[in-house]
C-alpha positions as CSV (number, residue, x, y, z in Angstrom):
1,X,-25.1,-62.7,23.1
2,X,-27.9,-63.2,20.6
3,X,-30.1,-66.2,20.8
4,X,-31.4,-67.4,17.5
5,X,-35.0,-68.5,17.4
6,X,-35.7,-71.9,16.0
7,X,-38.5,-71.7,13.4
8,X,-41.1,-74.3,13.6
9,X,-41.4,-76.1,10.3
10,X,-44.9,-76.4,9.0
11,X,-45.8,-79.9,7.8
12,X,-46.5,-78.8,4.2
13,X,-43.0,-77.3,4.1
14,X,-41.4,-80.6,4.7
15,X,-43.4,-82.7,2.3
16,X,-41.7,-83.4,-1.0
17,X,-43.8,-84.6,-3.9
18,X,-42.0,-87.5,-5.6
19,X,-43.2,-88.9,-8.9
20,X,-42.6,-92.6,-8.3
21,X,-43.6,-93.6,-11.9
22,X,-40.1,-92.3,-12.9
23,X,-38.7,-95.3,-11.0
24,X,-40.5,-97.8,-13.3
25,X,-37.7,-98.0,-16.0
26,X,-35.0,-98.4,-13.3
27,X,-36.8,-101.1,-11.5
28,X,-37.6,-102.9,-14.8
29,X,-34.0,-102.7,-15.9
30,X,-32.5,-104.2,-12.7
31,X,-35.4,-106.1,-11.2
32,X,-34.0,-109.6,-12.0
33,X,-30.3,-108.7,-12.1
34,X,-28.1,-110.3,-9.4
35,X,-26.6,-107.7,-7.1
36,X,-29.2,-105.1,-8.2
37,X,-29.5,-103.1,-4.9
38,X,-26.6,-100.6,-5.3
39,X,-27.3,-99.9,-9.0
40,X,-31.0,-99.3,-8.3
41,X,-30.2,-97.0,-5.4
42,X,-27.6,-95.1,-7.6
43,X,-30.0,-94.6,-10.4
44,X,-32.7,-93.6,-8.0
45,X,-30.4,-90.9,-6.5
46,X,-29.4,-89.7,-10.0
47,X,-33.1,-89.3,-10.8
48,X,-34.2,-87.4,-7.7
49,X,-30.9,-86.1,-6.3
50,X,-31.3,-88.2,-3.2
51,X,-33.1,-91.5,-2.3
52,X,-36.6,-90.5,-1.0
53,X,-38.4,-92.6,1.6
54,X,-41.2,-93.4,-0.9
55,X,-38.7,-94.7,-3.4
56,X,-37.4,-97.2,-0.8
57,X,-40.9,-98.5,-0.3
58,X,-41.7,-98.8,-4.0
59,X,-38.4,-100.6,-4.7
60,X,-38.9,-103.0,-1.9
61,X,-42.5,-103.8,-3.1
62,X,-41.5,-104.3,-6.7
63,X,-38.1,-106.1,-6.4
64,X,-38.4,-108.1,-3.2
65,X,-35.4,-106.3,-1.7
66,X,-35.8,-105.7,2.1
67,X,-36.2,-102.2,3.3
68,X,-33.8,-102.8,6.1
69,X,-31.1,-104.0,3.8
70,X,-31.5,-101.1,1.4
71,X,-31.5,-98.6,4.2
72,X,-28.4,-100.3,5.7
73,X,-26.6,-99.9,2.3
74,X,-27.7,-96.3,1.8
75,X,-26.5,-95.3,5.3
76,X,-23.3,-97.2,5.1
77,X,-22.0,-95.7,1.8
78,X,-21.3,-92.0,1.8
79,X,-22.3,-91.6,-1.8
80,X,-26.0,-92.0,-0.9
81,X,-28.2,-89.1,0.3
82,X,-31.4,-89.5,2.2
83,X,-32.3,-85.8,2.1
84,X,-32.4,-83.3,-0.8
85,X,-29.3,-81.3,-1.4
86,X,-28.7,-77.8,-2.5
87,X,-28.0,-76.5,-6.0
88,X,-24.4,-76.1,-5.0
89,X,-22.6,-78.8,-3.0
90,X,-19.6,-77.4,-1.2
91,X,-17.0,-80.1,-0.4
92,X,-14.4,-79.0,2.1
93,X,-11.3,-81.3,2.2
94,X,-10.2,-82.4,5.7
95,X,-7.4,-84.7,4.5
96,X,-4.0,-84.5,6.2
97,X,-2.6,-81.7,4.1
98,X,-5.7,-79.6,4.4
99,X,-6.1,-80.3,8.1
100,X,-2.6,-79.2,8.7
101,X,-3.4,-76.0,6.8
102,X,-6.4,-75.4,9.0
103,X,-9.4,-76.6,6.9
104,X,-11.4,-76.6,10.2
105,X,-11.3,-72.8,10.0
106,X,-12.6,-72.9,6.5
107,X,-15.5,-75.2,7.5
108,X,-16.3,-73.0,10.5
109,X,-16.3,-69.9,8.3
110,X,-18.6,-71.5,5.8
111,X,-20.9,-72.7,8.5
112,X,-21.2,-69.2,9.8
113,X,-21.6,-67.7,6.3
114,X,-24.3,-70.2,5.3
115,X,-26.0,-70.6,8.6
116,X,-25.8,-74.4,8.5
117,X,-23.8,-77.2,10.1
118,X,-21.7,-79.8,8.2
119,X,-24.0,-82.0,6.2
120,X,-26.9,-79.6,6.1
121,X,-28.5,-77.6,3.3
122,X,-29.4,-73.9,3.5
123,X,-33.1,-72.9,3.8
124,X,-33.1,-71.6,0.3
125,X,-31.8,-74.9,-1.0
126,X,-28.9,-73.2,-2.7
127,X,-25.9,-74.7,-0.7
128,X,-25.1,-78.0,0.9
129,X,-22.0,-78.1,3.1
130,X,-20.0,-81.4,3.3
131,X,-16.7,-82.3,4.9
132,X,-14.8,-84.9,2.8
133,X,-11.8,-87.1,3.6
134,X,-9.7,-86.0,0.6
135,X,-10.1,-84.2,-2.7
136,X,-6.7,-85.1,-4.0
137,X,-5.5,-81.5,-4.3
138,X,-2.9,-81.5,-1.6
139,X,-0.7,-78.9,-3.2
140,X,-3.6,-76.4,-3.0
141,X,-4.4,-77.0,0.7
142,X,-6.7,-76.0,2.2
143,X,-9.1,-76.7,-0.6
144,X,-12.9,-76.9,-1.4
145,X,-14.8,-78.0,-4.4
146,X,-18.1,-76.6,-5.6
147,X,-19.4,-78.6,-8.5
148,X,-16.5,-79.1,-10.9
149,X,-14.6,-76.0,-9.6
150,X,-11.7,-76.3,-7.2
151,X,-10.8,-73.4,-4.9
152,X,-7.4,-73.7,-3.2
153,X,-5.1,-71.9,-0.8
154,X,-8.2,-70.8,1.0
155,X,-8.5,-68.6,4.1
156,X,-11.7,-68.2,6.1
157,X,-12.2,-64.8,4.3
158,X,-11.6,-66.1,0.8
159,X,-13.9,-69.1,1.3
160,X,-16.7,-66.6,2.4
161,X,-15.9,-64.5,-0.7
162,X,-16.5,-67.5,-3.0
163,X,-19.9,-68.0,-1.5
164,X,-20.8,-64.4,-1.9
165,X,-19.7,-64.4,-5.5
166,X,-21.8,-67.5,-6.2
167,X,-24.8,-65.8,-4.6
168,X,-24.2,-62.7,-6.7
169,X,-24.0,-64.9,-9.9
170,X,-20.4,-64.0,-10.6
171,X,-19.0,-67.5,-10.5
172,X,-20.2,-71.1,-10.3
173,X,-22.1,-73.7,-12.1
174,X,-24.7,-75.8,-10.3
175,X,-23.7,-79.3,-9.1
176,X,-24.9,-82.4,-10.8
177,X,-26.3,-84.7,-8.1
């Protein structure tokens, strides 16, 4: 059995530089709007691809919204991300039809192929793997979506092949966060 070494991340590897001035138009637009928290968080995520810690602080300071309230909303709703995502977001369906058709094997194959767990992003920031409740493509079960492309009737082998083809540039368009 091989034991994988856990690489120690250097602090400079984990620091993301976020241009907070880009938030100014968003804050200005929604600052005095009732029920502004979710729209501000959504626009912030559209801007950066996720909601950075620094953005929470700036939004709180300039709008009067509480950090704890914003964090509560951002962690409650699955649409919000608190970490950067990969260029390609792989959504594996685990709804009833896909589950019955063994979507778990698809997720496990992708985890092995990518070297990440569910919800994580590859070191090269190319792929983020996510399990989702339903993609609405039951007749194609088991299914995954990458960006706007749907891949159905998957096996563990065919799901790995899709990833290899994306890496080789044969298929795929980057996801829009």
